[in-house]
Structure formats: structure tokens, C-alpha cells
C-alpha atoms as an extended CHARMM CRD file, in Angstrom:
* protein
*
        75  EXT
         1         1  MET       CA           -165.5970000000      -30.8400000000      -47.8550000000  PROA      1               0.0000000000
         2         2  LYS       CA           -163.6640000000      -32.4460000000      -50.4520000000  PROA      2               0.0000000000
         3         3  LYS       CA           -162.9780000000      -31.0890000000      -53.7890000000  PROA      3               0.0000000000
         4         4  TYR       CA           -163.6510000000      -33.5280000000      -56.8570000000  PROA      4               0.0000000000
         5         5  LYS       CA           -162.0960000000      -32.5130000000      -60.0740000000  PROA      5               0.0000000000
         6         6  LEU       CA           -164.1860000000      -31.2890000000      -63.1950000000  PROA      6               0.0000000000
         7         7  VAL       CA           -163.7270000000      -33.0370000000      -66.2040000000  PROA      7               0.0000000000
         8         8  MET       CA           -165.3470000000      -34.1400000000      -69.7000000000  PROA      8               0.0000000000
         9         9  ILE       CA           -164.6020000000      -36.9710000000      -71.7960000000  PROA      9               0.0000000000
        10        10  GLU       CA           -164.8650000000      -37.8980000000      -75.3160000000  PROA      10              0.0000000000
        11        11  TRP       CA           -165.5410000000      -41.7640000000      -75.6360000000  PROA      11              0.0000000000
        12        12  GLN       CA           -165.8600000000      -43.7310000000      -78.3090000000  PROA      12              0.0000000000
        13        13  ASP       CA           -169.0350000000      -45.8950000000      -78.1110000000  PROA      13              0.0000000000
        14        14  ALA       CA           -169.5400000000      -49.8260000000      -78.6680000000  PROA      14              0.0000000000
        15        15  TRP       CA           -173.4730000000      -50.0650000000      -80.3860000000  PROA      15              0.0000000000
        16        16  ALA       CA           -174.3530000000      -52.1180000000      -82.8640000000  PROA      16              0.0000000000
        17        17  ASN       CA           -176.7320000000      -50.8970000000      -86.4860000000  PROA      17              0.0000000000
        18        18  THR       CA           -178.7860000000      -52.4670000000      -87.8190000000  PROA      18              0.0000000000
        19        19  ILE       CA           -177.3180000000      -51.8220000000      -91.4550000000  PROA      19              0.0000000000
        20        20  ASP       CA           -173.3750000000      -52.5110000000      -91.4400000000  PROA      20              0.0000000000
        21        21  CYS       CA           -171.8930000000      -50.8360000000      -88.1370000000  PROA      21              0.0000000000
        22        22  THR       CA           -170.1290000000      -48.5250000000      -89.8640000000  PROA      22              0.0000000000
        23        23  ASP       CA           -171.2550000000      -45.4740000000      -88.0750000000  PROA      23              0.0000000000
        24        24  ILE       CA           -168.3400000000      -44.4000000000      -85.3320000000  PROA      24              0.0000000000
        25        25  LEU       CA           -170.6010000000      -42.5310000000      -82.3480000000  PROA      25              0.0000000000
        26        26  ILE       CA           -168.1570000000      -40.3780000000      -80.4300000000  PROA      26              0.0000000000
        27        27  HSD       CA           -169.6040000000      -39.0540000000      -76.7500000000  PROA      27              0.0000000000
        28        28  THR       CA           -168.6780000000      -36.1680000000      -74.5610000000  PROA      28              0.0000000000
        29        29  THR       CA           -169.4780000000      -37.0250000000      -70.9660000000  PROA      29              0.0000000000
        30        30  VAL       CA           -168.8410000000      -33.7680000000      -68.1580000000  PROA      30              0.0000000000
        31        31  GLY       CA           -168.8110000000      -35.0090000000      -64.2790000000  PROA      31              0.0000000000
        32        32  PHE       CA           -166.4650000000      -35.0700000000      -61.1450000000  PROA      32              0.0000000000
        33        33  LEU       CA           -163.7290000000      -37.7980000000      -61.0710000000  PROA      33              0.0000000000
        34        34  TYR       CA           -164.3570000000      -40.1720000000      -58.6860000000  PROA      34              0.0000000000
        35        35  ARG       CA           -162.5440000000      -43.3600000000      -58.9140000000  PROA      35              0.0000000000
        36        36  GLU       CA           -159.5640000000      -44.0730000000      -61.1480000000  PROA      36              0.0000000000
        37        37  THR       CA           -158.5860000000      -47.4650000000      -62.9330000000  PROA      37              0.0000000000
        38        38  LYS       CA           -157.0080000000      -49.6020000000      -64.8180000000  PROA      38              0.0000000000
        39        39  ASP       CA           -160.0320000000      -50.0180000000      -66.8780000000  PROA      39              0.0000000000
        40        40  GLU       CA           -162.0340000000      -47.4740000000      -65.8170000000  PROA      40              0.0000000000
        41        41  ILE       CA           -162.6440000000      -44.1520000000      -65.4100000000  PROA      41              0.0000000000
        42        42  CYS       CA           -166.2590000000      -43.7060000000      -63.0800000000  PROA      42              0.0000000000
        43        43  LEU       CA           -167.0750000000      -39.5100000000      -63.0770000000  PROA      43              0.0000000000
        44        44  ALA       CA           -170.6410000000      -38.5960000000      -60.9870000000  PROA      44              0.0000000000
        45        45  GLN       CA           -172.6320000000      -35.9460000000      -62.2150000000  PROA      45              0.0000000000
        46        46  SER       CA           -173.0890000000      -34.4930000000      -58.7130000000  PROA      46              0.0000000000
        47        47  TYR       CA           -171.6260000000      -34.5830000000      -54.5420000000  PROA      47              0.0000000000
        48        48  TYR       CA           -172.5660000000      -32.6990000000      -51.7850000000  PROA      48              0.0000000000
        49        49  SER       CA           -172.3040000000      -33.1440000000      -48.0680000000  PROA      49              0.0000000000
        50        50  VAL       CA           -174.5250000000      -33.3260000000      -45.0150000000  PROA      50              0.0000000000
        51        51  GLU       CA           -173.3190000000      -33.5530000000      -40.9900000000  PROA      51              0.0000000000
        52        52  ASP       CA           -169.1230000000      -32.9050000000      -42.9930000000  PROA      52              0.0000000000
        53        53  LYS       CA           -170.3600000000      -36.0870000000      -44.7820000000  PROA      53              0.0000000000
        54        54  ILE       CA           -169.8960000000      -36.5810000000      -48.5360000000  PROA      54              0.0000000000
        55        55  ASN       CA           -172.3020000000      -37.5580000000      -50.9550000000  PROA      55              0.0000000000
        56        56  VAL       CA           -171.6840000000      -38.6420000000      -53.8700000000  PROA      56              0.0000000000
        57        57  ASN       CA           -174.6070000000      -39.9120000000      -56.4960000000  PROA      57              0.0000000000
        58        58  ASN       CA           -175.0110000000      -41.1690000000      -60.3900000000  PROA      58              0.0000000000
        59        59  PHE       CA           -172.1360000000      -42.9920000000      -61.3520000000  PROA      59              0.0000000000
        60        60  PHE       CA           -171.2220000000      -42.9320000000      -64.9050000000  PROA      60              0.0000000000
        61        61  GLY       CA           -168.1320000000      -46.3560000000      -66.3370000000  PROA      61              0.0000000000
        62        62  ILE       CA           -166.0440000000      -45.3850000000      -68.8050000000  PROA      62              0.0000000000
        63        63  PRO       CA           -163.8170000000      -48.0120000000      -70.0490000000  PROA      63              0.0000000000
        64        64  ARG       CA           -160.3270000000      -46.7130000000      -70.7870000000  PROA      64              0.0000000000
        65        65  GLY       CA           -160.0200000000      -48.0420000000      -74.5340000000  PROA      65              0.0000000000
        66        66  CYS       CA           -162.9510000000      -45.7020000000      -74.8820000000  PROA      66              0.0000000000
        67        67  ILE       CA           -161.2690000000      -42.7730000000      -73.8970000000  PROA      67              0.0000000000
        68        68  LYS       CA           -160.3310000000      -40.5110000000      -77.1600000000  PROA      68              0.0000000000
        69        69  LYS       CA           -159.7570000000      -37.5850000000      -75.0950000000  PROA      69              0.0000000000
        70        70  TYR       CA           -159.3540000000      -36.5100000000      -71.2830000000  PROA      70              0.0000000000
        71        71  THR       CA           -159.9200000000      -32.7650000000      -70.8770000000  PROA      71              0.0000000000
        72        72  GLU       CA           -159.6100000000      -31.1790000000      -66.6940000000  PROA      72              0.0000000000
        73        73  ILE       CA           -162.3240000000      -28.4300000000      -66.1430000000  PROA      73              0.0000000000
        74        74  ARG       CA           -160.9080000000      -25.2820000000      -64.2060000000  PROA      74              0.0000000000
        75        75  THR       CA           -163.3560000000      -24.5620000000      -61.8290000000  PROA      75              0.0000000000
């Protein structure tokens, strides 16, 4: 079965505060690296194999411009 890298990404969220929009939210997301493009990184929450077919689900895309830190987690 194919192994996906486990990664941790710290990223800045875009959001609106009803008062003054001065707070900056930094999120930390951990997931399996499913795909990388020049514009985004796509993580999957889980993957599994059934009859030699890999199934990947619960995708989460993060725009590259929002990423502050990228760390590969060794397993």
C-alpha cells in the first residue's frame, strides 16, 4: 500500500472581525500529504486499502500564500 507523508502545517487564516480586523489567526493542521501544486497543499485526514485499492478521504486544502511553516512528521 502506498504511504503518504504525515505533515504539520502552520497557516494564517483569512477572516473578518466585526470590530477592527486586527487579530491574526494561526492554525496548525496535521494530515497526510495527498497533493502539492504551485498554488496549494492538499491534506487528507485518513486513507485505507480495500482489495488493493487505496481510498483517501476528508480533504483539506491550504493556499500556499497562507502557509507559515511546513514540517514533515517522521513515523
